[in-house]
C-alpha positions in Angstrom: 151.5 56.6 118.8 154.0 57.8 116.1 151.9 59.7 113.0 153.4 61.2 110.3 151.0 63.3 107.6 151.8 64.1 104.1 149.8 67.3 102.8 148.8 70.2 105.0 145.9 71.4 102.9 142.2 71.7 105.0 142.4 68.1 106.2 145.9 67.3 106.7 146.5 70.4 108.4 143.7 70.0 110.8 144.3 66.2 111.7 148.2 67.2 112.6 146.8 69.8 114.7 144.0 67.4 116.6 146.7 64.5 117.2 149.5 66.8 118.4 147.0 68.5 120.7 145.8 64.8 122.0 149.6 64.2 122.4 150.3 61.9 119.8 153.8 62.6 118.4 152.8 64.1 115.1 155.3 64.6 112.2 153.8 66.9 109.2 155.2 67.3 105.7 154.6 69.1 102.5 155.7 69.2 98.9 157.4 72.6 99.5 159.3 72.1 102.7 159.3 72.3 106.0 160.0 76.2 106.5 156.9 76.6 104.5 154.7 74.6 107.1 152.1 77.4 109.1 153.1 78.1 112.1 149.5 77.2 113.2 149.7 73.4 111.8 152.3 73.4 114.8 151.1 75.3 117.5 150.2 71.6 119.7 153.7 70.3 119.1 153.6 68.6 115.6 156.7 68.6 114.0 157.6 69.8 110.2 159.8 67.6 108.5 161.1 66.3 104.9 158.4 64.2 103.2 160.9 61.6 103.6 161.1 61.7 107.5 157.2 61.9 107.7 156.9 58.2 106.8 159.7 57.1 108.7 159.3 55.2 111.9 156.0 55.8 112.4 152.9 53.6 113.4 150.2 55.4 111.1 150.9 57.5 107.8 148.1 59.8 106.7 148.0 60.7 102.8 146.5 64.0 102.3 147.8 65.3 99.0 145.8 65.9 95.8 144.8 62.9 94.4 146.8 62.9 91.4 149.5 63.8 93.3 149.8 60.4 94.6 151.8 58.6 92.1 154.7 61.6 93.1 155.0 60.7 96.7 154.8 56.5 96.1 158.1 56.2 96.0 158.4 57.2 99.8 156.3 54.1 101.3 158.8 51.6 99.2 161.0 51.2 102.5 158.6 51.7 105.3 157.3 48.6 107.3 154.2 46.3 106.1 152.7 47.2 109.7 152.8 50.8 109.2 149.1 52.0 108.7 148.5 53.9 105.7 145.1 56.1 105.7 144.4 57.5 102.6 141.9 61.2 102.9 142.2 61.8 99.2 139.6 62.3 96.6 139.5 62.5 93.1 138.0 65.6 91.5 138.0 66.1 87.6 137.7 69.6 87.6 139.5 72.6 86.6 143.4 72.2 87.6 142.8 68.8 89.2 141.0 67.6 85.6 143.9 65.2 85.3 142.4 62.3 83.6 143.3 58.7 85.3 142.9 55.4 83.7 141.3 53.1 85.7 139.6 55.3 88.5 137.8 57.3 85.6 136.5 53.7 84.3 134.9 53.3 87.9 138.0 51.8 89.5 137.7 52.8 93.5 139.5 55.5 94.6 141.7 54.3 97.2 142.3 50.8 95.4 143.8 53.1 93.0 146.1 54.7 95.6 146.7 51.7 97.0 148.1 50.1 93.7 150.2 53.2 93.2 151.9 53.1 96.5 152.1 49.2 96.1 151.0 48.7 99.5 147.2 48.4 101.0 145.6 51.7 102.7 142.3 52.4 104.8 140.3 54.9 103.5 138.9 57.3 105.8 138.2 61.0 106.3 137.5 61.5 102.8 133.8 61.8 103.5 133.8 65.2 105.7 134.2 68.7 104.9 136.9 70.9 106.5 134.5 73.2 108.2 132.6 70.0 109.9 136.3 68.3 110.6 137.4 71.5 112.6 134.1 72.4 114.4 131.6 70.0 114.8 133.6 66.8 116.3 132.2 66.4 119.7 133.1 63.1 122.3 131.9 59.6 122.0 128.3 59.3 123.5 127.0 62.7 122.8 123.8 62.4 121.0 123.4 63.1 117.2 127.5 62.8 117.0 128.5 62.6 113.2 129.9 59.6 111.9 132.6 59.1 109.4 133.1 55.9 106.8 136.3 54.0 107.5 137.1 51.4 104.7 139.7 48.9 104.4 140.9 45.2 103.6 143.1 44.5 107.0 140.4 44.5 109.9 143.8 45.7 112.1 144.4 48.5 110.2 141.0 49.6 110.1 140.4 49.0 113.8 143.7 51.5 114.3 142.1 54.0 111.9 138.6 53.6 113.7 140.3 54.7 116.8 142.2 57.6 115.3 138.5 58.5 113.7 136.8 58.3 117.3 139.8 60.9 118.7 138.7 63.4 115.9 135.4 63.7 117.6 133.3 61.2 115.2 131.8 58.1 115.2 133.7 55.9 113.1 131.5 53.6 111.0 132.7 50.2 109.4 132.3 50.5 105.5 133.7 47.4 104.9 136.6 46.4 101.9 138.1 48.6 100.1 136.6 47.9 97.1 133.5 49.1 98.6 135.0 52.6 99.2 133.2 53.8 96.3 130.4 54.2 98.2 132.1 57.0 100.4 133.4 58.8 97.0 132.4 62.4 96.3 128.7 62.7 95.8 127.6 59.8 97.4 124.7 60.0 99.8 127.4 59.3 102.5 129.6 61.8 101.6 130.0 65.3 103.5 126.1 64.9 104.5 126.6 64.9 108.4 125.0 61.5 109.2 124.8 59.8 112.6 126.1 55.8 112.8 122.4 54.9 112.0 122.1 56.8 109.2 125.1 56.7 107.8 125.0 52.5 106.7 121.7 53.1 104.8 123.4 55.8 103.1 126.5 53.5 102.3 124.1 51.1 100.8 122.1 53.6 98.6 124.9 54.6 96.2 124.4 54.4 92.8 127.5 53.8 91.0 126.8 54.6 87.6 125.3 57.6 88.7 127.4 59.0 91.0 130.3 60.4 88.7 127.6 62.3 86.7 126.4 63.9 89.9 129.5 64.7 90.9 130.7 66.8 88.0 127.8 68.7 88.4 128.0 69.7 92.1 131.7 70.7 92.0 130.8 72.8 88.4 128.1 74.5 90.4 130.3 75.4 93.2 133.0 76.6 91.2 130.6 79.2 89.5 129.7 80.6 92.8 131.9 83.8 93.4 132.6 82.3 97.0 131.9 78.8 98.8 128.5 78.9 100.5 128.2 78.4 104.7 128.8 74.8 106.0 125.1 74.2 106.8 124.3 75.3 103.2 127.2 72.7 101.3 125.7 70.2 103.4 122.2 70.7 102.6 123.2 70.9 99.0 125.1 67.7 99.4 122.1 65.9 100.9 119.5 67.3 98.4 121.6 65.5 95.6 119.8 62.2 96.7 116.4 63.5 97.6 
């Protein structure tokens, strides 16, 4: 499969490594130019390209830029075919340098619905509810007991199926999380967000999300983590995320 990835942060870089190691034809880009992409991202065969080249002639384009930067790359999507599957991994985190007010999202609009509006095309929501450390170290083969599940939301059954197959390739059980308008249930500080749940646990967690309470919980959590001298170990962050909903 021909996969383009926009963004070389924690999630974008790891997806580039996993998919190129798995035999996909991967092109990856960032905002600074192909010469700035770390060699580690390319070690399994991914190619560093310009952002414009990363979205051309691809079966799948994965959007993994900071949320408030989405409008900056929207023009790249104007000329790509309708059948190209676009997967959004972004999250709205209105704290610190990312504290950019976004009308609509701040009033409760699902984040990926806003992303789809900016791009002018449908998107799939996936890999937004997984921590960097989890994605890097806890993916296991299908059928492994206790395998972590990740939610995938989309309005197109075909696009959702593609994303779910790719989620499986990264070592996690894909869970059909329904339509894009319901993807708020997998946004930051919800019970399904970065809590390392199994397939049986994830469905109830998505249903338990509280749309009104979540933004305040999210902001308190992010402010707390930002106040620490360094991020806690992975297991402590997962436990902290789980504790928000007990």
